N, C-alpha and C positions, 0 to 999 in steps of 0.2 A: 349855367356855364360861367366859368371864370375867365375874364379877359386876360390875355397875356400881359405880363409886366412890360412897362415902357423901358427901352434900353437906357441904362444909366450912362453918365459921362465916363469917358475912358479914363482909367487910372493912369497916373504917370508911372513910367517904368521904375523899378527899384534901383536900377543901375544907370550910370551915365558913362559914355565912352569918351576917353581923353587920349590924345596922341602924346606920347613921350618922344621927343626929338633929341637925339644925342648928336651934338654938333661935332665937326671934325676936330675941334680943340679939346673935346671931352666934356664940355658943359652940357647939362640937360635942361631942356625947355619943355614945358607942358602947354598944350594948346587944344582947343576944340576944333581946329581946322588942320589942314595938311601941313606937314613939316616943310621947312625950306629945302631947296635943292642942295644936295651934298650931305644932308643929315640922315642918320639912321633912325628909322621910325618903328615904333611898336605901339599897339593899342592897349590901353589899360581900362578895365571895367571897375569903376569905383562906385560904392553905395551912394545913392542920391542924398541920403541923410547921414552925414558923417557922425553926428552926435549919437544917433541910434546905433550905428555900427560900433562905436567905441564902447558901448555898454555890453556888447556880446561877449 
């Protein structure tokens, strides 16, 4: 009988989520936390390894 394989370390996700905050003045700020009050927020999913994504 073959023993089950040990669980391996969890792989890092291929993407990271970043908040794009557009301020009332129109300036955009990127953050890994919540946007300031009054800013318009949207979530961006960016590849974790930008160098690898540039080769696609």
